[in-house]
C-alpha positions as CSV (number, residue, x, y, z in Angstrom):
1,M,13.6,-23.0,-31.9
2,G,17.4,-23.9,-32.3
3,V,17.5,-26.5,-29.9
4,V,21.1,-28.4,-29.6
5,K,19.9,-32.2,-29.7
6,P,22.0,-35.1,-29.8
7,N,22.7,-36.0,-33.5
8,S,20.7,-39.0,-35.2
9,G,22.9,-42.1,-34.6
10,S,24.8,-40.9,-31.8
11,T,24.8,-42.2,-28.1
12,I,22.0,-40.5,-25.7
13,T,24.2,-39.6,-22.8
14,R,23.2,-37.4,-19.6
15,S,25.0,-34.4,-20.7
16,S,23.3,-34.5,-24.2
17,I,19.9,-34.6,-22.4
18,T,20.7,-31.9,-20.3
19,N,22.0,-29.8,-22.4
20,M,18.9,-30.1,-24.8
21,Y,16.9,-29.2,-21.6
22,D,18.5,-26.2,-20.7
23,V,18.3,-24.9,-24.2
24,V,14.6,-25.6,-24.1
25,K,14.2,-24.2,-20.7
26,E,16.1,-20.7,-21.5
27,K,13.6,-20.3,-24.9
28,V,10.6,-20.9,-22.9
29,N,11.3,-18.7,-20.0
30,S,12.5,-15.9,-22.2
31,S,9.3,-15.7,-23.8
32,K,6.7,-12.8,-23.5
33,T,3.2,-13.0,-23.2
34,T,3.1,-10.7,-26.6
35,Q,4.2,-13.9,-28.4
36,F,1.0,-15.7,-27.6
37,E,-2.3,-16.0,-29.0
38,D,-4.0,-13.6,-31.1
39,A,-0.7,-11.5,-30.5
40,C,1.4,-14.1,-33.0
41,L,-1.5,-14.5,-35.2
42,G,-2.4,-12.4,-38.4
43,E,-4.8,-13.2,-41.7
44,Q,-1.6,-13.8,-43.2
45,H,-1.1,-16.9,-40.9
46,L,-4.7,-18.0,-40.7
47,P,-7.4,-16.7,-42.7
48,S,-10.7,-15.4,-41.2
49,C,-13.9,-16.7,-42.4
50,I,-15.7,-13.9,-40.9
51,S,-16.6,-11.3,-43.8
52,K,-16.0,-7.5,-43.7
53,L,-18.5,-5.1,-43.7
54,D,-18.4,-4.2,-47.4
55,G,-16.0,-1.8,-48.8
56,T,-14.5,-1.5,-45.2
57,L,-11.7,-3.4,-43.2
58,T,-14.3,-3.7,-40.7
59,S,-15.3,-7.4,-39.3
60,A,-19.1,-7.8,-39.9
61,A,-19.6,-8.9,-36.1
62,D,-21.8,-7.0,-33.6
63,S,-23.6,-7.5,-30.2
64,T,-25.6,-5.9,-27.8
65,S,-27.1,-6.9,-24.5
66,L,-30.2,-5.9,-22.6
67,G,-29.1,-2.8,-19.8
68,S,-32.2,-3.7,-17.3
69,T,-35.1,-6.0,-16.7
70,K,-37.5,-5.5,-19.4
71,I,-41.2,-5.8,-18.5
72,I,-43.7,-6.6,-20.8
73,T,-47.7,-6.2,-20.3
74,V,-48.8,-6.6,-23.9
75,A,-50.7,-10.1,-24.3
76,D,-51.4,-12.2,-27.3
77,L,-53.9,-15.2,-27.8
78,M,-51.1,-17.7,-29.0
79,S,-52.8,-19.0,-31.9
80,K,-51.6,-16.8,-34.6
81,E,-47.5,-17.5,-35.1
82,H,-47.0,-15.3,-38.3
83,S,-45.5,-12.2,-39.4
84,P,-48.6,-9.8,-38.9
85,D,-49.2,-10.8,-35.2
86,V,-45.7,-10.8,-33.8
87,L,-44.8,-7.0,-35.8
88,S,-48.3,-5.9,-34.3
89,T,-48.4,-3.8,-31.0
90,A,-49.8,-7.5,-28.9
91,W,-46.1,-8.0,-28.6
92,D,-43.1,-5.3,-27.4
93,D,-39.8,-4.8,-28.4
94,V,-37.0,-6.3,-25.8
95,L,-33.8,-5.5,-27.5
96,T,-32.4,-4.2,-31.1
97,L,-29.3,-4.8,-32.9
98,N,-28.5,-2.2,-35.5
99,G,-25.3,-1.1,-35.4
100,T,-24.9,2.8,-34.9
101,G,-28.7,2.9,-36.4
102,S,-28.2,2.3,-40.1
103,G,-27.7,-1.4,-39.8
104,Y,-25.0,-3.5,-41.9
105,V,-24.0,-3.1,-45.6
106,L,-22.6,-6.9,-46.2
107,P,-21.5,-8.7,-49.6
108,P,-23.2,-11.9,-50.6
109,C,-22.8,-13.9,-47.0
110,K,-24.4,-15.8,-44.6
111,V,-25.5,-14.1,-41.3
112,L,-25.5,-16.5,-38.1
113,V,-27.8,-14.6,-35.5
114,M,-27.5,-15.5,-32.1
115,I,-30.2,-14.3,-29.4
116,D,-30.4,-15.5,-25.7
117,A,-32.7,-14.5,-23.3
118,Q,-33.7,-15.0,-19.7
119,V,-37.6,-15.2,-18.3
120,H,-37.3,-13.9,-14.8
121,K,-40.8,-13.8,-13.9
122,I,-44.4,-14.7,-15.0
123,E,-46.7,-12.4,-12.9
124,K,-49.8,-13.9,-12.8
125,D,-53.1,-12.4,-12.2
126,P,-54.4,-13.1,-8.7
127,G,-58.0,-12.6,-9.6
128,G,-58.2,-14.1,-12.8
129,N,-59.1,-18.0,-14.0
130,A,-57.0,-20.3,-12.4
131,S,-56.8,-22.8,-15.6
132,G,-55.2,-19.7,-17.6
133,S,-52.0,-20.8,-19.2
134,N,-49.8,-17.9,-18.1
135,Q,-47.2,-18.1,-20.8
136,A,-43.9,-15.9,-21.8
137,W,-43.7,-15.9,-25.6
138,V,-40.4,-14.3,-27.2
139,A,-40.0,-14.1,-31.1
140,A,-37.1,-12.9,-33.2
141,Y,-37.5,-11.1,-36.6
142,H,-34.9,-9.0,-39.0
143,V,-35.2,-6.1,-41.5
144,E,-33.4,-6.3,-44.7
145,D,-33.1,-4.6,-47.9
146,V,-31.6,-6.3,-50.6
147,G,-31.9,-3.7,-53.3
148,S,-36.0,-3.2,-53.2
149,G,-36.9,-1.4,-50.1
150,S,-36.9,-2.5,-46.2
151,T,-38.5,-5.6,-46.0
152,N,-39.6,-7.7,-42.6
153,V,-38.4,-11.4,-42.6
154,F,-39.8,-13.7,-39.5
155,S,-40.2,-17.1,-39.4
156,P,-42.4,-19.1,-37.0
157,L,-39.2,-21.2,-36.6
158,N,-37.8,-18.1,-34.3
159,M,-39.9,-18.3,-31.6
160,G,-40.1,-19.5,-28.0
161,F,-42.1,-19.7,-24.9
162,V,-42.1,-20.5,-21.4
163,Y,-44.7,-22.1,-19.2
164,G,-46.1,-20.9,-15.9
165,A,-47.8,-22.3,-13.3
166,M,-51.4,-22.2,-12.8
167,P,-52.3,-19.2,-10.4
168,S,-54.7,-20.2,-7.1
169,S,-56.9,-18.3,-4.4
170,T,-54.6,-19.4,-2.0
171,H,-51.1,-19.1,-3.5
172,P,-51.5,-16.3,-6.2
173,T,-48.3,-15.7,-6.5
174,L,-47.0,-18.6,-6.3
175,Y,-43.6,-19.7,-8.7
176,D,-44.2,-16.5,-10.5
177,S,-40.0,-16.8,-10.7
178,V,-39.3,-19.0,-13.3
179,E,-35.6,-18.0,-14.3
180,H,-35.8,-19.9,-17.5
181,P,-33.2,-19.5,-20.6
182,V,-34.5,-19.3,-24.1
183,S,-32.5,-19.4,-27.2
184,I,-33.3,-18.8,-30.7
185,W,-30.4,-19.0,-33.4
186,F,-30.8,-19.0,-37.2
187,I,-28.7,-18.2,-40.2
188,I,-29.6,-15.5,-43.0
189,D,-28.3,-17.0,-46.1
190,K,-27.9,-14.0,-49.1
191,T,-25.0,-16.0,-50.7
192,A,-27.2,-16.7,-54.0
193,L,-27.3,-12.3,-54.3
194,S,-24.6,-10.7,-56.6
195,S,-24.3,-7.3,-54.9
196,A,-23.9,-5.9,-51.5
197,W,-27.2,-5.7,-49.3
198,T,-27.9,-4.5,-46.0
199,L,-29.2,-5.8,-42.6
200,E,-30.6,-2.8,-40.8
201,K,-31.8,-4.2,-37.6
202,V,-32.4,-7.7,-35.8
203,V,-35.0,-7.2,-33.3
204,L,-35.7,-9.5,-30.1
205,R,-40.0,-9.1,-29.4
206,G,-42.1,-10.6,-26.6
207,A,-45.6,-11.2,-25.2
208,C,-47.8,-12.6,-22.2
209,G,-49.4,-15.4,-24.0
210,W,-52.0,-17.7,-23.4
211,G,-53.5,-20.7,-24.9
212,V,-56.4,-21.9,-26.8
213,G,-56.6,-25.6,-25.8
214,T,-58.9,-27.3,-23.1
215,M,-57.0,-25.2,-20.8
216,G,-56.8,-22.2,-22.3
217,S,-58.5,-18.9,-21.2
218,A,-58.7,-15.1,-22.2
219,D,-56.7,-14.7,-19.2
220,P,-52.9,-13.9,-19.6
221,P,-50.4,-13.3,-17.3
222,D,-50.5,-9.5,-15.6
223,E,-47.0,-8.9,-16.8
224,I,-43.7,-11.0,-18.2
225,Q,-40.4,-10.0,-16.7
226,I,-37.0,-10.8,-19.0
227,S,-34.0,-9.8,-17.1
228,Q,-31.3,-10.6,-19.4
229,A,-31.3,-10.8,-23.2
230,H,-28.3,-10.7,-25.6
231,I,-28.3,-10.3,-29.7
232,S,-24.8,-11.0,-32.0
233,I,-24.2,-11.7,-35.2
234,C,-21.4,-12.6,-37.4
235,A,-21.1,-13.2,-41.3
236,F,-19.6,-15.6,-42.8
237,Y,-18.1,-15.1,-46.2
238,R,-19.9,-17.0,-49.4
239,D,-17.3,-20.1,-49.4
240,A,-16.5,-20.2,-45.9
């Protein structure tokens, strides 16, 4: 910073320390907020590991959030944790991320998908079987095109659920409010490709569920409510 400091080997005096302090104070006090944080760094200083959309200078990162509480009434027997089931009408869309509608054209890269949601309520059936499992299920899948058309991609690893308390005749709505967070994070690895590909969309879905164990019954909750949901993606260069 061009600070005047004592020479090596010279005697340090009160005056030399004071002079150095005054110069440092002047430099610091004259600094502007525009000279700090991201204002003083560019990619030429700290190369970004975030990929660009193919053929553009736009960073391959995006996000979206749920605008209002999503109420789901469709129900599914949770013994079929596979793609045909999650993509069926037994599940309902909660939130979709697809850019402006056509998705994201990306170079060979890895995409980090981050999904967080909040299950607000599991509304139980007051007249239903008291042994009902009362589950709120969520699952995520994405649609990609690597050159041979659109393909739905789902893994049972990308699921989560919240368990609700049993209903009873005396307290049919007791513990309906659960306020339970669910997170689904995963990687889409397309580093082996030799050309651009398209991530068309990432979708979060939900269903009212019930189990098939000894406490199970064909009596799912009336509805589940998801009060918050957020989907974010960012793509990393092949060698990042």
